[in-house]
C-alpha positions as CSV (number, residue, x, y, z in Angstrom):
1,M,96.4,49.0,64.7
2,A,99.8,47.5,65.8
3,L,101.8,50.7,66.0
4,Q,104.9,50.2,68.0
5,C,107.3,52.3,70.1
6,G,110.9,50.9,70.3
7,I,112.9,51.4,73.6
8,V,116.5,52.1,72.6
9,G,119.7,53.1,74.4
10,L,123.2,52.0,75.1
11,P,123.7,48.8,77.2
12,N,123.0,49.1,80.9
13,V,121.0,52.3,80.9
14,G,117.8,50.7,82.3
15,K,115.9,49.9,79.2
16,S,114.9,46.4,80.3
17,T,114.1,47.4,83.8
18,L,111.8,50.1,82.4
19,F,110.3,47.6,79.9
20,N,109.6,45.2,82.8
21,C,107.7,47.9,84.6
22,L,105.6,48.6,81.5
23,S,104.8,45.1,80.5
24,N,103.9,41.7,81.7
25,A,106.5,40.4,79.3
26,K,109.7,39.9,81.3
27,A,112.9,41.0,79.6
28,Q,116.1,40.0,81.5
29,A,117.5,42.9,83.5
30,A,121.1,41.9,84.3
31,N,124.2,44.0,84.9
32,F,126.0,43.3,81.6
33,P,125.8,44.5,78.0
34,F,123.7,42.7,75.4
35,C,121.4,41.1,78.0
36,T,118.5,41.8,75.7
37,I,119.2,40.0,72.4
38,E,115.8,39.3,70.8
39,P,113.3,42.2,70.9
40,N,110.7,41.7,73.6
41,V,107.3,43.0,72.6
42,G,104.9,44.1,75.4
43,V,101.2,45.0,74.9
44,I,100.7,47.9,77.3
45,T,97.4,49.1,78.7
46,V,97.0,52.9,78.2
47,P,95.8,54.5,81.5
48,D,92.8,56.8,80.9
49,E,90.7,58.4,83.7
50,R,87.9,59.1,81.2
51,L,87.2,55.4,80.8
52,V,87.1,55.0,84.6
53,Q,84.5,57.8,84.7
54,L,82.4,56.3,82.0
55,A,82.5,52.9,83.8
56,K,81.3,54.6,87.0
57,I,78.3,56.1,85.1
58,D,77.2,53.0,83.2
59,N,78.4,50.3,85.5
60,P,79.0,47.9,82.5
61,K,79.7,44.2,82.6
62,K,83.1,44.8,81.0
63,V,85.6,47.6,80.9
64,I,88.2,47.4,78.1
65,P,91.0,49.9,77.9
66,T,93.0,50.5,74.8
67,T,96.6,49.3,74.3
68,I,99.9,50.1,72.5
69,E,102.9,47.9,71.8
70,I,106.3,48.6,73.3
71,V,109.4,46.8,72.0
72,D,112.6,46.4,74.0
73,I,115.5,46.5,71.5
74,A,119.1,45.2,72.2
75,G,121.6,47.8,73.4
76,L,123.6,49.5,70.7
77,V,127.4,50.3,70.7
78,K,129.7,52.4,68.6
79,G,130.1,50.9,65.1
80,A,126.6,49.5,64.9
81,S,126.0,51.2,61.6
82,K,128.9,49.1,60.3
83,G,127.6,45.9,61.9
84,E,129.6,46.1,65.2
85,G,128.1,44.3,68.2
86,L,124.5,43.5,67.5
87,G,124.3,46.6,65.2
88,N,122.6,45.0,62.2
89,K,120.0,43.3,64.3
90,F,119.5,46.5,66.4
91,L,119.0,48.7,63.3
92,A,116.6,46.2,61.6
93,N,114.5,46.0,64.8
94,I,114.3,49.8,65.2
95,R,113.4,50.2,61.5
96,N,110.3,48.1,62.2
97,T,109.0,50.5,64.9
98,D,107.0,53.7,64.4
99,A,108.6,55.8,67.1
100,I,111.6,55.7,69.5
101,I,111.7,55.9,73.3
102,H,115.4,56.8,73.9
103,V,116.5,55.9,77.4
104,L,119.5,57.8,78.8
105,R,121.3,56.9,82.1
106,C,121.1,60.0,84.3
107,F,122.2,58.4,87.6
108,E,125.5,57.5,89.3
109,N,125.9,54.0,90.7
110,D,129.3,52.4,91.0
111,N,127.7,48.9,91.2
112,I,126.2,49.2,87.7
113,T,128.8,49.3,85.0
114,H,128.6,51.7,82.1
115,V,129.8,50.5,78.6
116,D,132.0,53.7,78.3
117,G,133.2,53.8,81.9
118,S,131.4,57.0,83.0
119,V,128.0,58.6,83.2
120,N,127.4,61.1,80.5
121,P,123.9,61.0,78.9
122,V,124.6,63.7,76.3
123,R,127.6,61.6,75.0
124,D,125.4,58.5,75.1
125,K,122.7,60.2,73.1
126,E,125.2,61.4,70.5
127,I,126.6,57.9,70.1
128,I,123.2,56.5,69.2
129,D,122.4,59.6,67.1
130,T,125.6,59.2,65.1
131,E,125.1,55.5,64.4
132,L,121.5,56.0,63.2
133,Q,122.5,59.1,61.2
134,L,125.4,57.1,59.5
135,K,123.0,54.3,58.5
136,D,120.5,56.9,57.2
137,L,123.2,58.6,55.2
138,E,124.1,55.2,53.6
139,T,120.4,54.7,52.8
140,V,120.0,58.2,51.3
141,E,123.2,57.9,49.2
142,N,122.1,54.6,47.8
143,R,118.8,56.1,46.8
144,I,120.5,59.1,45.2
145,G,122.6,56.8,43.1
146,K,119.4,55.2,41.8
147,V,117.4,58.4,40.9
148,Q,120.2,60.9,40.1
149,K,120.4,60.1,36.4
150,Q,116.6,60.2,35.9
151,A,116.4,63.5,37.8
152,Q,119.1,65.2,35.9
153,T,117.7,64.5,32.5
154,G,114.8,66.8,33.5
155,S,112.1,64.6,31.8
156,D,111.0,62.8,35.0
157,K,109.5,65.5,37.4
158,V,108.8,63.0,40.1
159,A,112.4,61.7,40.1
160,K,113.6,65.3,40.1
161,R,111.6,66.1,43.2
162,I,112.7,62.9,45.0
163,Y,116.3,63.8,44.2
164,E,115.8,67.3,45.7
165,I,114.4,65.8,48.9
166,L,117.2,63.3,49.2
167,V,119.8,66.1,48.8
168,Q,118.1,67.9,51.7
169,Y,118.4,64.8,53.9
170,K,122.0,64.2,52.8
171,A,123.0,67.7,53.7
172,A,121.4,67.5,57.2
173,L,122.9,64.0,57.9
174,E,126.4,65.1,56.9
175,Q,126.1,68.0,59.4
176,G,125.3,65.5,62.2
177,K,121.6,66.4,62.2
178,S,118.8,63.8,62.3
179,A,116.4,63.5,59.3
180,R,113.5,64.7,61.5
181,T,115.0,68.2,61.5
182,V,114.4,68.5,57.8
183,T,111.0,70.0,57.0
184,I,109.2,68.0,54.3
185,E,105.7,68.7,52.9
186,K,103.1,66.1,53.4
187,E,102.8,65.5,49.6
188,D,106.5,65.1,49.3
189,R,106.6,62.6,52.1
190,K,104.5,60.3,50.0
191,L,107.2,60.2,47.4
192,I,109.8,58.9,49.8
193,S,107.5,56.9,52.1
194,D,109.5,53.7,51.5
195,L,112.8,55.3,52.5
196,G,112.4,54.2,56.2
197,L,114.9,56.6,57.7
198,L,115.7,55.8,61.3
199,T,116.3,59.4,62.4
200,D,113.0,60.5,60.8
201,K,111.0,58.7,63.5
202,P,109.5,60.8,66.3
203,V,111.5,60.4,69.5
204,L,110.9,60.7,73.3
205,Y,113.9,61.0,75.6
206,V,113.5,59.3,78.9
207,C,116.1,60.3,81.6
208,N,116.5,57.4,84.0
209,V,117.4,58.9,87.4
210,D,117.8,57.7,91.0
211,E,114.9,57.9,93.4
212,A,116.1,61.2,94.9
213,S,115.9,62.9,91.5
214,A,112.5,61.4,90.4
215,A,110.5,64.5,91.1
216,T,112.9,67.3,90.1
217,G,115.7,65.8,88.0
218,N,119.4,66.5,88.3
219,A,122.3,68.0,86.5
220,H,122.4,65.1,84.0
221,V,118.8,65.8,83.1
222,E,119.4,69.5,82.6
223,A,122.3,68.7,80.3
224,V,120.1,66.5,78.2
225,R,117.3,69.1,78.1
226,K,119.8,71.6,76.8
227,A,121.1,69.1,74.2
228,I,117.7,68.4,72.7
229,A,116.4,72.0,72.8
230,D,116.3,72.2,69.0
231,E,114.8,68.8,68.4
232,N,111.1,69.5,69.2
233,A,111.2,66.3,71.3
234,E,109.6,65.6,74.7
235,L,111.7,64.7,77.8
236,L,110.5,62.6,80.7
237,I,112.1,61.9,84.0
238,V,111.7,58.3,85.3
239,A,113.3,56.4,88.1
240,A,113.2,53.0,86.6
241,A,114.5,51.1,89.6
242,T,111.9,52.9,91.8
243,E,109.2,52.2,89.3
244,A,110.1,48.5,89.5
245,D,109.6,48.6,93.3
246,I,106.2,50.3,92.9
247,A,105.2,47.7,90.3
248,E,105.7,45.0,93.0
249,L,103.0,46.6,95.2
250,E,99.6,45.1,94.5
251,D,97.6,47.6,96.5
252,Y,96.6,50.8,94.7
253,E,96.7,52.8,97.9
254,E,100.2,51.6,98.8
255,R,101.4,52.6,95.3
256,Q,99.9,56.1,95.7
257,M,101.5,56.5,99.1
258,F,104.9,55.5,97.7
259,L,104.5,58.0,94.9
260,Q,103.6,60.8,97.4
261,E,106.6,60.0,99.5
262,I,109.0,60.7,96.6
263,G,107.0,63.8,95.4
264,L,105.1,62.4,92.5
265,E,101.3,62.6,91.7
266,E,101.5,59.9,89.0
267,S,103.9,57.1,88.3
268,G,106.6,57.5,85.7
269,V,105.3,54.4,83.9
270,N,101.8,56.0,83.4
271,R,103.4,59.2,82.2
272,L,105.6,57.3,79.8
273,I,102.7,55.3,78.4
274,K,100.7,58.4,77.8
275,A,103.7,60.1,76.2
276,A,104.3,57.1,73.9
277,Y,100.6,57.3,72.9
278,R,101.0,60.9,71.9
279,L,104.3,60.2,70.2
280,L,102.6,57.7,67.9
281,N,100.0,60.5,67.0
282,L,97.2,58.4,68.6
283,E,93.9,59.5,70.2
284,T,91.0,57.7,71.8
285,Y,87.2,57.5,71.2
286,F,84.8,55.5,73.4
287,T,81.8,53.3,73.2
288,T,79.9,52.8,76.4
289,G,76.7,51.3,77.8
290,P,75.4,48.6,80.2
291,D,77.3,45.8,78.5
292,E,80.7,47.4,77.9
293,S,82.7,50.6,78.3
294,R,85.6,50.5,75.9
295,A,88.4,52.7,74.6
296,W,89.3,52.6,70.9
297,T,92.6,53.8,69.4
298,Y,92.7,55.7,66.2
299,I,95.3,57.9,64.4
300,K,94.7,61.6,64.8
301,G,92.8,63.0,61.9
302,T,90.8,59.8,61.2
303,K,87.3,60.3,59.8
304,A,84.1,58.6,61.1
305,P,83.8,55.7,58.7
306,Q,87.5,54.6,59.2
307,A,87.0,55.0,63.0
308,A,84.0,52.7,62.7
309,G,86.1,50.2,60.8
310,I,88.4,49.8,63.8
311,I,85.5,48.1,65.6
312,H,84.5,45.9,62.5
313,T,85.2,46.2,58.8
314,D,81.4,46.0,58.2
315,F,80.9,49.2,60.1
316,E,83.1,51.0,57.6
317,K,81.7,49.3,54.5
318,G,78.1,50.0,55.4
319,F,78.6,53.3,57.2
320,I,75.5,55.5,57.3
321,R,76.2,58.0,60.1
322,A,77.7,58.4,63.5
323,E,76.0,59.7,66.7
324,V,78.6,61.6,68.7
325,I,78.4,62.8,72.4
326,K,81.2,64.9,73.8
327,Y,82.8,63.4,76.9
328,D,82.2,66.4,79.1
329,D,78.5,66.4,78.2
330,Y,78.2,62.7,79.0
331,V,79.8,63.1,82.4
332,A,77.8,66.3,83.2
333,L,74.4,64.8,82.2
334,G,75.1,61.3,83.4
335,S,73.6,59.1,80.6
336,E,73.0,58.8,76.8
337,K,69.3,59.3,77.4
338,A,69.9,62.6,79.2
339,C,72.2,63.8,76.5
340,R,69.6,62.9,73.8
341,E,66.9,64.9,75.7
342,A,69.2,67.8,76.1
343,G,70.1,67.8,72.4
344,K,73.7,67.0,73.1
345,I,74.0,64.2,70.5
346,G,75.5,65.3,67.2
347,V,74.7,63.4,64.0
348,E,77.8,63.3,61.8
349,G,78.5,62.0,58.3
350,K,81.4,60.5,56.4
351,E,83.6,63.7,56.5
352,Y,83.5,64.0,60.3
353,V,87.0,64.0,61.8
354,V,86.8,62.1,65.1
355,Q,87.9,64.1,68.2
356,D,89.8,62.8,71.2
357,G,87.3,61.7,73.8
358,D,84.3,61.4,71.5
359,I,81.7,58.9,72.6
360,M,80.4,57.3,69.5
361,H,77.6,55.1,68.2
362,F,77.7,54.0,64.5
363,L,74.8,53.3,62.3
364,F,75.5,51.0,59.3
365,N,73.9,48.8,56.8
366,V,75.6,45.8,55.1
């Protein structure tokens, strides 16, 4: 599926440290700006307790979790929209992602320099917002210049509607608001699907804190929470340096003890991966049996034939029907056979919209 979340932020906020925790790919994590120059792509396993439970029931030969891609993008500075620093490269890389994980420094440490000399996550957020908004405004104004004449003649209804949408975006961006704050109908979105606005991408704010603030946050986190109140965006608290220490522990029990000591039930990395999955509008269905228990990623709202095509294109081409067991029924009854005997297997056709957690078996003929 190859949907990607891009990790962005100012230099030295902890992006690469966090990325290293998430991925086996090793970005540098040094104490100076622009350490990350080329975007590092990590394929990240999505933690899912449901897959663990299915594997316990079926004891398969293989257990295969699903994955998402995370991209560590170079740090941005003021003037990026005009090409300052690594601005053009940064903006091109972020344009290629489907969602944004915006890392904000919410910890004090005199040994780690800040590009602006002081810790102020709300200011840092506004710097990046402004640069992305300025680039989007440039994109919108360029497109307005191309469609305005057609729209104003009145003969081209599509051009007229595109122009109206662009004017809405322009007004929001000129007020310092991101494109995602503009409500656009689904049908209208198709008209401007190639616009690729940076601030229209869904965003998750990650407050990078010190270990003492990992469980409850701090004043910096509360300032960010207040600043994003109108954005309909999720906020996560993660202590990246602490997560790096946890990642070095090979024993699961040791990792859990470490988490308990700092007041956490689940690692920040796991919470971040799950949040990124939701951010990309992704859900999971399962296939399971004695050979393999496997998680499959699909976009929310996908119908059964297209979900089958994720396994193999032939499954979609020759789709006949899908047999569906709800996860809770499978766990409660303990096997496919028991679910069949209890009448808990649904037979679904081409219009069935797959639900998160469905256990599926596809019948096809090619």
